[in-house]
Structures are given as C-alpha cells and as structure tokens.
ZAMARGU-4260 file (C-alpha; in steps of 0.2 Angstrom, whole numbers, plus 5000, padded with zeros to 4 digits):
<rodrens>
0) 5000/5000/5000 | 5006/5018/4996 | 5002/5034/5006 | 4992/5040/4991 | 4980/5025/4994
5) 4976/5032/5011 | 4968/5046/5003 | 4979/5060/5009 | 4980/5076/5000 | 4994/5082/4988
10) 5001/5094/5001 | 5003/5081/5014 | 5009/5068/5002 | 5023/5079/4995 | 5029/5083/5013
15) 5029/5064/5017 | 5039/5060/5001 | 5051/5074/5005 | 5054/5066/5022 | 5059/5050/5013
20) 5044/5039/5016 | 5037/5029/5002 | 5025/5017/5010 | 5015/5017/5027 | 5020/5006/5041
25) 5007/4993/5047 | 5001/5004/5062 | 4999/5019/5049 | 4990/5008/5037 | 4978/5002/5050
30) 4975/5018/5060 | 4975/5032/5047 | 4958/5027/5039 | 4950/5025/5056 | 4955/5043/5061
35) 4950/5050/5045 | 4933/5042/5048 | 4932/5051/5064 | 4932/5035/5075 | 4939/5035/5092
40) 4954/5023/5092 | 4965/5014/5104 | 4981/5009/5096 | 4994/4998/5104 | 5011/5000/5096
45) 5029/5000/5101 | 5041/5015/5099 | 5048/5015/5081 | 5033/5008/5072 | 5028/5025/5065
50) 5014/5029/5077 | 5016/5048/5078 | 5013/5049/5059 | 4998/5037/5062 | 4989/5052/5071
55) 4998/5067/5064 | 4995/5064/5046 | 4976/5061/5047 | 4974/5076/5059 | 4983/5087/5047
60) 4971/5080/5033 | 4955/5083/5043 | 4961/5101/5048 | 4967/5105/5030 | 4950/5100/5023
65) 4941/5114/5034 | 4953/5128/5030 | 4941/5136/5017 | 4929/5139/5032 | 4928/5158/5037
70) 4941/5162/5050 | 4940/5172/5065 | 4958/5169/5072 | 4965/5152/5074 | 4957/5141/5087
75) 4965/5125/5094 | 4957/5111/5085 | 4969/5097/5089 | 4977/5093/5106 | 4991/5080/5109
80) 4996/5076/5127 | 5013/5069/5130 | 5021/5063/5146 | 5038/5069/5143 | 5046/5085/5136
85) 5057/5076/5124 | 5043/5067/5116 | 5032/5083/5115 | 5046/5091/5105 | 5048/5077/5094
90) 5029/5076/5090 | 5029/5095/5086 | 5044/5092/5074 | 5034/5079/5065 | 5019/5090/5063
95) 5029/5104/5056 | 5038/5092/5044 | 5022/5084/5038 | 5012/5100/5038 | 5025/5112/5030
100) 5014/5113/5014 | 4999/5118/5023 | 4994/5134/5032 | 4992/5125/5049 | 5001/5130/5064
105) 5007/5119/5078 | 5016/5123/5094 | 5023/5114/5109 | 5021/5118/5127 | 5030/5110/5142
110) 5037/5115/5159 | 5055/5118/5165 | 5056/5133/5153 | 5050/5151/5153 | 5031/5152/5151
115) 5030/5169/5143 | 5036/5164/5125 | 5023/5150/5125 | 5010/5162/5130 | 5015/5174/5116
120) 5013/5160/5103 | 4996/5154/5110 | 4990/5172/5109 | 4994/5173/5091 | 4983/5158/5087
125) 4988/5140/5083 | 4978/5125/5076 | 4988/5111/5085 | 4995/5110/5102 | 5007/5097/5109
130) 5008/5098/5128 | 5014/5090/5144 | 4999/5090/5156 | 5006/5101/5170 | 5011/5116/5159
135) 4994/5114/5149 | 4984/5115/5165 | 4994/5130/5172 | 4991/5140/5156 | 4972/5135/5157
140) 4971/5142/5174 | 4979/5158/5168 | 4965/5159/5154 | 4979/5159/5141 | 4973/5143/5133
145) 4955/5139/5127 | 4951/5120/5124 | 4933/5124/5119 | 4936/5121/5100 | 4946/5105/5101
150) 4940/5092/5089 | 4953/5079/5091 | 4962/5074/5108 | 4977/5062/5107 | 4984/5054/5123
155) 5001/5048/5118 | 5011/5035/5128 | 4996/5032/5139 | 5004/5018/5149 | 5019/5030/5154
160) 5007/5044/5157 | 4998/5034/5170 | 5014/5027/5177 | 5020/5045/5180 | 5004/5049/5190
165) 4996/5060/5176 | 4979/5050/5176 | 4969/5064/5186 | 4977/5078/5174 | 4972/5068/5159
170) 4954/5066/5165 | 4953/5084/5169 | 4960/5089/5152 | 4948/5078/5143 | 4934/5087/5153
175) 4940/5104/5148 | 4938/5100/5129 | 4922/5100/5120 | 4911/5084/5123 | 4909/5081/5104
180) 4927/5077/5100 | 4937/5062/5094 | 4949/5054/5106 | 4964/5044/5100 | 4974/5034/5113
185) 4991/5027/5109 | 5001/5016/5121 | 5015/5003/5120 | 5006/4992/5132 | 4987/4991/5137
190) 4987/4986/5155 | 4971/4986/5165 | 4973/5004/5171 | 4974/5010/5153 | 4959/4999/5148
195) 4950/5008/5163 | 4955/5025/5157 | 4950/5021/5139 | 4933/5014/5144 | 4929/5030/5154
200) 4932/5043/5140 | 4932/5034/5123 | 4916/5031/5114 | 4915/5014/5105 | 4933/5014/5100
205) 4941/5004/5086 | 4956/4994/5092 | 4972/4992/5083 | 4986/4981/5090 | 5003/4981/5081
210) 5019/4973/5086 | 5014/4967/5104 | 5026/4972/5117 | 5032/4955/5120 | 5040/4954/5104
215) 5058/4959/5101 | 5064/4964/5083 | 5075/4952/5075 | 5087/4966/5070 | 5093/4967/5088
220) 5106/4955/5094 | 5105/4952/5113 | 5119/4947/5125 | 5118/4945/5144 | 5133/4947/5156
225) 5131/4940/5174 | 5142/4951/5185 | 5144/4956/5204 | 5136/4972/5207 | 5152/4980/5214
230) 5161/4976/5197 | 5147/4983/5185 | 5157/4999/5181 | 5173/4989/5178 | 5164/4978/5166
235) 5155/4992/5157 | 5172/5000/5155 | 5180/4984/5149 | 5166/4982/5136 | 5167/5000/5130
240) 5186/4997/5127 | 5185/4981/5118 | 5167/4976/5112 | 5154/4990/5111 | 5157/5003/5097
245) 5147/5017/5089 | 5133/5027/5096 | 5128/5020/5113 | 5113/5023/5124 | 5116/5017/5142
250) 5101/5015/5154 | 5102/5017/5173 | 5087/5016/5185 | 5090/5031/5195 | 5096/5049/5192
255) 5110/5046/5205 | 5116/5031/5195 | 5116/5041/5179 | 5127/5055/5187 | 5139/5043/5195
260) 5142/5033/5179 | 5144/5049/5169 | 5158/5055/5180 | 5167/5038/5179 | 5166/5038/5160
265) 5172/5056/5159 | 5187/5052/5170 | 5191/5038/5159 | 5192/5049/5143 | 5174/5046/5136
270) 5163/5060/5129 | 5147/5058/5138 | 5130/5067/5140 | 5115/5063/5151 | 5097/5066/5152
275) 5086/5063/5168 | 5072/5072/5176 | 5082/5084/5187 | 5091/5092/5172 | 5084/5108/5166
280) 5075/5106/5149 | 5087/5117/5140 | 5102/5106/5146 | 5092/5090/5141 | 5089/5097/5124
285) 5107/5102/5122 | 5113/5084/5128 | 5102/5076/5115 | 5108/5088/5101 | 5126/5084/5105
290) 5123/5065/5104 | 5113/5066/5088 | 5126/5077/5080 | 5140/5066/5085 | 5149/5077/5097
295) 5147/5063/5110 | 5144/5045/5106 | 5138/5040/5123 | 5121/5045/5131 | 5116/5039/5148
300) 5098/5041/5153 | 5084/5035/5165 | 5069/5027/5157 | 5057/5041/5159 | 5068/5054/5151
305) 5072/5043/5136 | 5054/5037/5133 | 5049/5043/5115 | 5066/5050/5110 | 5070/5046/5092
310) 5088/5043/5088 | 5094/5038/5071 | 5108/5026/5069 | 5109/5020/5087 | 5122/5006/5087
315) 5120/4999/5104 | 5109/4999/5120 | 5117/4995/5137 | 5106/4989/5151 | 5118/4994/5165
320) 5103/4991/5178 | 5091/4978/5173 | 5073/4985/5172 | 5061/4978/5185 | 5047/4979/5173
325) 5049/4967/5158 | 5041/4978/5146 | 5053/4991/5149 | 5067/4980/5143 | 5058/4978/5126
330) 5056/4997/5125 | 5075/5000/5129 | 5082/4988/5116 | 5069/4994/5103 | 5079/5010/5102
335) 5092/5001/5091 | 5089/4990/5076 | 5076/5002/5068 | 5072/5006/5050 | 5080/4990/5044
340) 5096/4993/5053 | 5104/4981/5065 | 5109/4984/5083 | 5116/4976/5099 | 5109/4975/5116
345) 5121/4972/5131 | 5113/4968/5148 | 5123/4968/5165 | 5114/4957/5178 | 5119/4956/5196
350) 5113/4943/5208 | 5099/4953/5215 | 5093/4956/5197 | 5091/4937/5191 | 5073/4937/5194
355) 5071/4952/5182 | 5079/4942/5169 | 5068/4927/5171 | 5052/4938/5169 | 5060/4947/5154
360) 5063/4930/5146 | 5046/4924/5150 | 5038/4940/5141 | 5049/4939/5125 | 5049/4920/5124
365) 5068/4920/5121 | 5083/4914/5131 | 5095/4929/5131 | 5112/4922/5126 | 5125/4923/5140
370) 5143/4928/5138 | 5154/4921/5152 | 5170/4926/5144 | 5174/4942/5153 | 5185/4947/5168
375) 5171/4949/5181 | 5161/4933/5181 | 5147/4931/5194 | 5148/4916/5205 | 5133/4905/5199
380) 5129/4902/5218 | 5130/4920/5222 | 5115/4927/5231 | 5110/4945/5233 | 5117/4953/5248
385) 5104/4958/5261 | 5109/4972/5273 | 5102/4969/5290 | 5099/4983/5302 | 5110/4984/5317
390) 5100/4977/5332 | 5103/4984/5350 | 5111/4971/5361 | 5101/4964/5376 | 5113/4973/5389
395) 5110/4990/5381 | 5091/4988/5379 | 5088/4992/5398 | 5098/5008/5397 | 5089/5017/5384
400) 5085/5035/5389 | 5068/5043/5388 | 5074/5052/5372 | 5079/5036/5364 | 5062/5029/5367
405) 5053/5043/5357 | 5047/5038/5340 | 5061/5039/5327 | 5059/5051/5313 | 5057/5043/5296
410) 5067/5047/5281 | 5060/5045/5264
</rodrens>
C-alpha cells in the first residue's frame, strides 16, 4: 500500500515524500483510515513503528480540509498530550515536517522553561498544540489557553502517562475539551489501568494492535553478562574498550546512577552526555543535540527521560541496571535496530537482578544468550546481599534514655 491509497491530499503527500517515506507502516495503514473516519481509536504499538505519523497525518488532513471555512483567528482544533518534554518536542517536529505545505500552525508547550514565550505563541493563534499535562493546566488556569474548540484529543504513551501519575490531569484535560470530540489513545502496552481510562472517556473505540510488546525485533542481537554488582562499572568500561562501538545509549534506573556513571566515564576519557528528570529542559535538549550530531557518542539516561526519544543510527543499547518491569526491557532495546538497521543490546545482571531476567525472558519467549568470557564473572551460587539493620544488644536495651524511646523520625 502507498500513502496515496490512504487518501491523503497532495500537500501532505509531498511533505511525506520529501521526508523520505514511500509506504506506510502497518500501524499507519491500519490507524489512518479510522482517524479519517472520525472514529475513536485505541492503538497499541511500540516505539519505532511510526505511530506519531499514524495520528499526525490524518489530523493534518482533517484540519486542512476545513481551511476554506471563514476564519476568526486560529482556534486550537487538535490537542496532543505527551508525558515527557522530549517526546512533545519530537511530536511537534513531526507535525511541522508533515504540515509544511499547509497553512496549519502547531506549537509545543511544556514545563521547565519560561512560560512567557509559550503564552505569546498561543495568543497569536495555533491550530495544533502538543503539551505536557502540567504546563497545559497551568496555562488554562491563567486563561491563556482555550480548549473549547478541540475536535481531536490524542493521549500519547498512555501507559507511561499513568505510570508517572498523570491520570487525574488527563481526565481533567479531557473534561476541559468539548464533549463532541474524537479521542485517540496510543500506548506501547494496554494494561488494566489504561483499559479503565479508555473505557471511561472513549466512545465505542476501534482497536488496533501492532507489534505486541512481548516481541523483540530480529534486527537486535542480545547478550547477557552476569556480574557482581560491585564490578558493573569495571565491566562496562571493559566492554566500551573492547566490544561496544558506535553510538551508545546506556540505561540506569536512577538519576544518581546516571550521574555517577557519567563522572566515571568522563574520568576515563569518554565523551558523555546525560538526560534525567532533574536536568533543566534546555540542558536535556542540548545533551540530546550533542549526541545526535556526533559530538558525543555515549548518552546515559533514565527510562522516563528517554521514553519517546527518536535517535537515528543507534548502534547499541546497554542495560547497566536491569529493568524491574519486563516491558521496559523491550522498550529499551527497541531503540536500536530500527528502520531496517541492525543493533546490539548488552545487559549487565547482578545477583539481585536474576529474577528480572527470568520475567523478561518469559515475556519475550527468548533465552537471552549469556557471555561468560569476561573478567568479572558472577559466582553461579551467588545470592543478593541483604543488609540487615543493626540490632541493639540485650545489655543495652535496659539503658535506653527517655529520648531514645521517642518515635524515630522517618526518612523518605
């Protein structure tokens, strides 16, 4: 099937062709006709399957067809909610690319940056807004943004949106829009809480399931290293010196872990950038820009910060910390081996993460090949170290002062 067969207009088809796309992906082929027919849609598709174009192209088409109507200043007709700033920026870039031959205007709004320039753009009038929930609601409270004319509402990365605690914000935003609207929900996975959300706000939705999350692309080769936790950094350095080459994305579970590994790699002469939630948005964008432009070849990130980032020609993904949610593993390694290219995934597993590997392998129905030939092997009988709290000895218990008997302060 060609994009022309999807009944897109010449202006959009020309932009798609200029972007280098000839034929729609499966998610686009199945979703675009439903959106053009004004159906509510739930689409399950992994990152890298072309889901952004699956809603951007038909939205541009629907809005383009109405441009002959009398205008009284641009009103927001399409609203896309994104859980992360990086993803929101990426979606806006896609709208600008596909809509460059139309008179439609889009903008992106998110927190962590000055609100005044965003107000100025909104006051001038736009057709399409891509936003993170918090900043969108802030602007609505200030009467800067009017959602009364929204015809299409898109909830992107719904599973991550709910994991990040945005469910109440999403429901509030949905209520702020006009009742007679089309709702499109896109998610890598459709867990029960996403099903609940969908059933509460969508009307008789059509369902599109593409590339279930349990599947791993054949273009990604996987390898697993069992290593003592204390030796993970040494093994990572060993692999970077001898095995892993090219553009590398390393995942760590925490912001502290990201910063610690960054400093270690810099001290060892590597060019590194990082992205995580505590970094200012301008610094996160600059880090991503340096990585994409080849100024650095290693990017270290947390899962939330990296969700939705589109990086071309990524050679390898390193799971420095094994994810405790098996679907996250699929999302991570799916960053490489895209658009017909091949990629590598390297996972470093300590004794306390063995159960994570079991659940991952159950999900993907694949035994990840193990590489034993490295300098820091894990004892097969090794068990996770459990740090027990120090107990007060019997002869000291009776000598506790009144102050010591007071309820201890909890630290979270």
